[in-house]
C-alpha positions, 0 to 999 in steps of 0.5 A: 727571584723570576723564570720561565719554569720552576722545576721541582726535583733533580733526579733524571727528569728534571735534570735532563728537561732543564738541559734540553730546555738550556738547549733551546733558550729556555729558563729554568730553575732546578730546586732539589731537596736532597743534597748532591752527595745524595743524588749521585751516590745512591745506586739505582737500576740503570737499564736504557732503552734504545730511545733513552741512549740516542736522546742522552747522545743528542743532548751532548750528555751520552759521551760516559754512557757511550764509553763506561756504559755495558751495552747488551743484545739480549738476556736470558730467562731461568727456569725449570733449570735451564737458559734461554736467551732473548735476542734483543738485537736480533729481534728488533735491531735494537739494544740496552745499555745498562748504565747506573740510574746515579751515573745518568745522574752524574752527567746531567749535573755535571752539563747544568753546573758547567752551563752555569744552571740555577741548580739549588740543593738541600732545599726545605719546606717547598711548597706550589702556589697559583697553580690554576693561575698564569702566576704560579710560584714556588716557596722554598727554603734555603741557605736558612732563608725563605724564597719564592720562585716565580714562573710560568710554568711548574713541573713535578719531578719530584717522585712519588713521596714528592709535594707535586702531585700532592698539590692536585687537590684529590677531588681533582685527581684520578689515581689507579694503582695495584700493590704487590704481594711481595717485595725484592730484597736487593744486594750490591756486591764485589764480584765479576760478572755472573753472566755477560746479559741480565738474567731473569730467574722464575723457580719455584721459590721466587722470583730473581735477577742477576744483573750488573752495576761494572766490572766489579759490582754486581746487583741481585734481587730475589722476591720475598715478603714484603714484611722480611728485614734485612737483618733475617739475611745473613750473607751465607742466607742471601747466597744460599738463596740466589743460587737456588733461583739462579743456578742451571742444570748445565753447571752454570753459577751465579758467582759470590762475592763480598755483599757491601749493600743490602736493602728491600725494595717495595713494587707496586704500580702507580698511575694518576692520568691527572699529570696536568693541573693548571700551570703545573705538569708532572714528570717521571714518578711524580706521576706513575711507578711501574714495578722493576721487572722491566726495566721502565722507571727511568725510561718513562721518565726521559719519555714524559721529559722528550714530550715536555720540552717538545711542548714549551719549545713550542710554547715559547717559540710558536706560540702554541698551547695544543703540545702542552694541551695534549701532553697528558694524553700523548705520554699516558700512550706509552705509559699504559704500554709500559705498566701492562708490560712490567705488569705482564713481565712480574705475572710471568716470572714471580711465585704467587702464594696463592697461586694452584699448580694449574696457574703454576704450570701457565707460568711455565708454558708462558716462558716455552713460549715466548722463549721459542716462538719467534713472534713471541719473543718479538713482542717481548723484545719491541716492548724491552728495548722501547720501540714498541708501537702505542 
């Protein structure tokens, strides 16, 4: 089988890239090791920046997002027993939409299926070959048979554990990583929203995040030791911890409900600046990871794809390779900006076991500053909604 662009991974980056290329008359094949049911049912965060919303709408896959997503014009910081609001729209003229990632995936899969796309789930034994030539290929198994996909380009959108980044020789890669000494304990619960907007809580016991997935399903997190296990946390213990960290002194409390999912999320920052190797290009989590505090993961993947789709259009329709040649340079400007913002948000709101009392007071002083200074709040808001200059 042959195509122009072979895409490994049917996450947001891979599916959106395939959709955008289709709209530009460029052929692609998407390969995914998981089943369609798995990618459409795995519930993950979904804070969409203004640019992400705009691109989904422009691409014709944003109708359900607009109808069912929760448009947020701000969020709250909770610390020292009080809450202070960051007015995103008032400060920047832009907003965010809370719309879960698996819902974005449902919309993208439906669009690709409707278009008759070559989209293969449940593939295995994926391997990449001849990447440093003009004729790369992807070998894989599907339906019990071995297949080879010949293509002009391979786009690795298969996440941090996929084969794409590993196919770049280690000696040629330049990687940067920070592993944080804490994790997030996450729950999904059946309950009404605790707030109209997200709450980022800094407490002496550790960080907490109160967010929503739907009018009846809420997503909440609290900072925990990375060696913790789900079994150590009964429902009562979970709610006691969340109330201790997120309830305010004026009587505002989070709303309890039936917990139906618990998990622990590791925290790390990672960037490979080698986003290209021959005819292989990396996008999304295959190239970079951010801690979820800054809500940048999905949005960075979309930004990568926007750059790549324009570069591939220029290659096929104008015979230009310069945009592909500068893909990594262009993408990394935004990536490092988002990495810094996510690191800063994480550092400002999380408890460090080795922090001195002096450093703990600096955290509080910084939160006071960003919630009382319009200039500081504007800088934060511009980064959060994705319009900060890079």
